[in-house]
C-alpha positions as CSV (number, residue, x, y, z in Angstrom):
1,M,-23.3,27.3,32.5
2,S,-24.1,25.3,29.4
3,T,-24.5,21.7,28.3
4,N,-20.6,21.6,28.7
5,R,-21.3,21.5,32.4
6,G,-21.4,17.8,32.2
7,L,-17.8,17.7,31.4
8,F,-17.0,18.8,34.9
9,Y,-19.4,16.5,36.5
10,K,-17.9,14.6,39.5
11,H,-19.8,11.4,40.4
12,A,-21.6,11.8,43.7
13,R,-20.5,9.6,46.5
14,R,-22.7,6.5,46.7
15,S,-23.9,5.8,50.3
16,A,-23.3,2.3,51.2
17,I,-26.0,2.5,53.8
18,L,-29.0,0.3,52.9
19,G,-31.1,-0.1,56.1
20,V,-33.0,-3.2,57.0
21,A,-36.7,-2.4,56.3
22,G,-38.5,-1.3,59.4
23,A,-35.2,-0.7,61.4
24,F,-33.5,2.4,62.4
25,I,-29.8,2.1,61.7
26,F,-27.1,4.1,63.3
27,S,-23.4,4.2,62.3
28,W,-20.3,6.3,63.2
29,V,-18.8,7.6,60.0
30,L,-15.5,9.4,60.4
31,G,-16.5,10.3,63.9
32,A,-19.9,11.6,62.9
33,A,-23.3,10.3,63.6
34,E,-25.4,9.2,60.6
35,V,-29.0,8.1,61.1
36,T,-31.0,6.3,58.4
37,I,-34.8,6.5,58.4
38,P,-36.3,3.3,56.8
39,N,-38.6,3.7,53.8
40,S,-41.4,2.2,55.7
41,A,-41.6,5.6,57.6
42,L,-43.1,7.3,54.5
43,V,-46.8,7.7,54.6
44,S,-48.8,7.1,51.4
45,S,-50.6,10.3,50.3
46,T,-51.6,12.0,47.0
47,N,-51.7,15.6,48.1
48,L,-49.2,18.2,49.1
49,Y,-49.6,19.8,52.6
50,T,-51.2,22.8,50.9
51,N,-52.1,23.9,47.4
52,T,-51.5,27.5,48.2
53,Y,-48.0,28.0,46.9
54,G,-47.4,31.6,47.6
55,D,-44.9,33.9,45.7
56,V,-42.5,32.8,42.9
57,V,-39.0,32.5,44.2
58,V,-36.9,35.0,42.2
59,T,-33.2,33.9,42.5
60,T,-30.7,36.6,43.6
61,D,-27.5,34.6,43.3
62,G,-26.0,31.2,42.2
63,G,-25.0,29.5,39.0
64,N,-26.1,30.2,35.5
65,E,-25.9,33.8,35.9
66,P,-27.9,35.0,32.8
67,H,-31.0,33.7,34.6
68,I,-30.4,35.2,38.0
69,G,-33.1,37.8,38.9
70,D,-35.5,36.6,36.1
71,P,-38.9,37.7,37.4
72,S,-40.6,34.5,36.0
73,G,-38.5,32.6,38.5
74,R,-37.1,30.3,35.8
75,N,-33.5,29.4,36.4
76,D,-30.9,26.7,36.8
77,D,-28.7,26.5,40.0
78,G,-29.9,29.8,41.5
79,F,-30.8,30.6,45.0
80,R,-32.6,33.3,47.1
81,G,-31.5,34.6,50.4
82,P,-30.9,35.2,53.1
83,V,-34.6,35.0,53.8
84,D,-36.0,35.6,57.3
85,L,-37.5,32.5,58.7
86,G,-40.0,34.4,60.9
87,F,-38.9,32.4,63.9
88,T,-35.7,30.8,65.5
89,L,-34.9,27.3,64.3
90,N,-32.7,25.1,66.5
91,F,-31.0,22.8,63.8
92,F,-28.3,20.5,65.0
93,G,-27.6,22.6,68.0
94,T,-27.3,26.0,66.2
95,N,-30.0,28.7,66.3
96,Y,-30.8,30.1,62.8
97,T,-33.2,33.0,62.0
98,Q,-32.5,33.1,58.3
99,F,-32.2,30.6,55.4
100,F,-31.6,30.2,51.7
101,I,-34.0,28.7,49.2
102,N,-32.0,26.7,46.6
103,N,-33.5,25.9,43.2
104,N,-32.0,22.4,43.3
105,G,-34.5,21.1,45.8
106,N,-33.1,22.1,49.2
107,V,-32.8,24.9,51.7
108,S,-29.6,25.8,53.6
109,F,-28.3,27.8,56.4
110,G,-25.3,30.3,56.4
111,D,-25.0,30.5,52.7
112,G,-26.9,29.6,49.4
113,I,-26.0,26.4,47.5
114,A,-25.7,26.6,43.8
115,A,-24.3,23.0,43.5
116,Y,-26.4,20.8,41.3
117,D,-24.8,17.3,41.9
118,P,-25.7,15.8,45.2
119,D,-22.5,15.1,47.1
120,G,-22.8,12.8,50.1
121,P,-26.0,11.5,51.7
122,T,-27.7,14.9,52.3
123,G,-26.4,16.4,49.0
124,A,-23.8,18.9,50.4
125,D,-21.4,19.4,53.2
126,A,-23.3,22.2,54.7
127,P,-26.2,22.9,57.2
128,I,-28.9,21.7,54.8
129,I,-32.5,20.4,54.6
130,S,-33.0,18.4,51.3
131,P,-36.5,17.2,50.6
132,F,-35.1,16.3,47.1
133,F,-31.6,17.6,46.2
134,G,-31.3,17.0,42.4
135,D,-30.4,19.0,39.4
136,V,-33.6,21.0,39.1
137,D,-33.8,23.2,36.0
138,T,-36.9,25.3,35.5
139,R,-36.0,26.9,32.1
140,G,-38.2,24.5,30.1
141,A,-41.5,25.8,28.8
142,N,-43.5,23.1,30.5
143,S,-41.7,23.4,33.8
144,G,-43.1,25.1,36.8
145,V,-41.0,27.1,39.3
146,V,-40.2,27.3,43.0
147,H,-42.7,29.1,45.3
148,F,-42.5,30.4,48.9
149,S,-45.3,31.0,51.3
150,Q,-44.7,32.5,54.8
151,L,-47.4,32.3,57.5
152,A,-47.3,32.7,61.3
153,N,-44.6,30.4,62.6
154,E,-44.7,28.4,59.4
155,D,-42.7,28.5,56.0
156,I,-43.7,26.4,53.0
157,I,-41.5,26.0,49.9
158,T,-43.0,24.3,46.9
159,W,-41.1,22.9,43.9
160,D,-44.1,22.9,41.5
161,H,-43.8,20.5,38.5
162,V,-40.1,21.3,38.0
163,G,-38.0,20.0,35.2
164,Y,-34.3,18.9,35.2
165,F,-31.0,19.8,33.6
166,D,-30.4,20.6,30.7
167,S,-33.7,22.5,30.3
168,H,-35.7,19.1,30.0
169,D,-39.5,19.3,30.7
170,D,-40.7,15.9,29.6
171,K,-40.6,14.7,33.2
172,L,-41.6,16.8,36.1
173,N,-41.3,16.6,39.9
174,T,-43.7,18.1,42.5
175,F,-42.6,18.3,46.1
176,Q,-43.0,20.6,49.2
177,L,-41.0,21.5,52.3
178,V,-42.8,22.6,55.5
179,L,-40.8,24.4,58.2
180,R,-42.5,25.3,61.6
181,G,-41.3,27.4,64.3
182,P,-41.2,26.7,68.1
183,G,-44.4,28.8,68.4
184,Y,-46.5,26.6,66.2
185,T,-49.0,24.2,67.8
186,V,-48.3,21.0,65.9
187,P,-51.3,18.8,65.5
188,T,-51.3,15.1,66.5
189,G,-49.7,13.0,63.8
190,E,-47.8,15.9,62.2
191,G,-44.3,17.4,63.0
192,Q,-42.1,20.5,62.8
193,I,-40.7,19.7,59.5
194,G,-42.6,18.1,56.6
195,F,-41.5,16.5,53.2
196,F,-44.5,16.1,50.8
197,Y,-44.3,14.5,47.3
198,T,-46.9,13.9,44.6
199,G,-45.8,13.3,40.9
200,M,-42.1,12.5,40.9
201,Q,-40.9,11.5,37.4
202,W,-37.2,12.0,37.5
203,D,-34.0,11.7,39.6
204,S,-31.6,11.1,36.6
205,T,-30.5,14.3,34.8
206,D,-27.7,15.1,32.3
207,T,-25.2,15.5,35.2
208,S,-26.5,13.0,37.9
209,Q,-28.2,9.8,38.3
210,V,-29.4,10.2,41.9
211,A,-31.0,12.6,44.3
212,A,-30.5,13.1,48.1
213,I,-33.2,13.2,50.8
214,G,-32.3,14.2,54.3
215,F,-30.8,16.7,56.8
216,G,-27.2,17.5,57.6
217,D,-25.2,19.9,59.9
218,G,-22.3,20.2,57.5
219,A,-19.9,18.4,59.9
220,G,-20.9,14.9,59.0
221,N,-23.9,14.5,61.3
222,S,-27.0,13.5,59.2
223,V,-30.4,12.1,59.1
224,I,-31.2,10.5,55.8
225,L,-33.9,8.5,54.1
226,Q,-33.0,5.0,53.2
227,G,-32.1,5.0,49.6
228,S,-30.8,8.6,49.6
229,T,-28.3,9.1,46.7
230,Q,-29.4,5.8,45.1
231,P,-31.1,5.5,41.8
232,G,-34.9,5.3,42.0
233,T,-35.3,7.9,44.7
234,A,-38.1,9.8,42.9
235,N,-40.1,6.6,42.6
236,L,-39.6,5.9,46.2
237,A,-40.8,9.3,47.3
238,Q,-43.8,9.6,44.8
239,N,-47.2,10.0,46.5
240,H,-45.8,10.0,50.0
241,H,-45.0,12.4,52.8
242,I,-43.2,12.3,56.2
243,W,-43.1,14.5,59.3
244,F,-40.1,15.0,61.5
245,D,-39.7,16.5,64.9
246,L,-36.7,18.1,66.4
247,S,-35.0,16.9,69.5
248,D,-33.9,19.3,72.2
249,S,-30.5,19.4,70.5
250,G,-32.1,20.3,67.2
251,V,-31.7,16.9,65.5
252,P,-34.5,15.8,63.2
253,V,-36.3,12.6,64.4
254,T,-39.4,10.9,63.1
255,P,-42.1,8.8,64.6
256,P,-41.9,5.0,64.1
257,P,-43.6,3.5,61.0
258,T,-47.3,3.1,61.2
259,T,-47.7,-0.6,61.6
260,S,-49.9,-2.9,63.7
261,A,-46.8,-4.4,65.4
262,V,-45.1,-2.7,68.3
263,P,-41.3,-2.5,67.7
264,E,-39.3,-4.6,70.1
265,P,-37.5,-4.0,72.3
266,G,-38.9,-0.7,73.4
267,P,-40.3,2.2,71.4
268,V,-38.3,3.4,68.4
269,S,-38.7,6.9,69.6
270,L,-36.4,6.0,72.5
271,I,-33.8,4.9,70.1
272,L,-34.1,8.1,68.1
273,A,-33.8,10.1,71.3
274,G,-30.7,8.2,72.1
275,A,-29.3,9.2,68.8
276,G,-29.9,12.8,69.5
277,A,-28.1,12.4,72.8
278,L,-25.1,10.8,71.0
279,L,-24.9,13.8,68.7
280,L,-25.1,16.2,71.5
281,A,-22.4,14.4,73.6
282,R,-20.1,14.4,70.6
283,K,-20.6,18.1,70.1
284,K,-19.7,18.7,73.9
285,Y,-16.6,16.4,73.7
286,L,-15.3,18.3,70.6
287,V,-15.8,21.6,72.3
288,R,-14.0,20.5,75.4
289,N,-11.2,18.9,73.4
C-alpha cells in the first residue's frame, strides 16, 4: 500500500441515524435490528481502565505487507490472530474462544480485518467490536503502537497514542478496549465490555473523514454509539468511557445515562432487554424459515 491507496477510497456509508439525546432508538434496517446508544451514556473520565498496557501487538497478516511482522509493532492495516480469548464469549448468539486484533481500532471474530475505511455503522460487515474503527497508522516516529494484556478472564487492548494514515503523527489517539469473560466478577457500575478514551485528536485521515464506534454481528444487527460514522467522533469520545453488559443472547447493552431524572415510562434497561429479545426472536425465525 502507498499514498495511492486514496485513489481506491470508497466513501463510507453515512448513517442517517441521529438519536434524540437521552433516548434509546431502535429501527429495523433491511430486516436487521440496529440499536443506537445516546451520547449521554458516555461517562466523563480522564484515565484509561489501566496504564499497564502489556505486550506490543506484532501483526501477522493484513495490508501493507512490508510492515507485517515488524517487531516494533509499527504497521498500517495489519492484524494479529487468531488469539485465544482465554474464555468463551457469547457475542450475538455465537460462542467465540478466539479473536483477531486489528490495527485499525477494532477486534473481530472469524477473521482479521485489514480494511481501513469504516463501512457501515460498526465499520465492517463482520462480527466486530469497534471502540474506534479508523485508519490507524503507527509508522510515524511519534506514534505509539497497539498493546495486548491478558489477565484471568480479562483481555485489554490499548491503542496508545496512535497516528493516522498516511504515516501522520501530528495528531494522536489513545483508547482502550476491555473484554471480560463469564467467570469475571464484575464490580458495581462496570460491565463485561469497556471502551475507554483519553486524548482523541483525529478521525479524519487521508482516506476517510469518519470513524465507527459500536458492535455488529456481520448480518446487520448492531449496537452503535450515536454519531458513529459522522465527523467529530474523536471529539465526542475524548475523555470518556462506557461499559456494556451482554444479554443472555450475547447482545451488548448499556446502563441508562447517569442523570437525576428517572426515564419514563419504565427503566431503560427493560427497553434494551426488549431489543435483545427482538434480535433473538429474529434469529430463531430465520433458522426456522
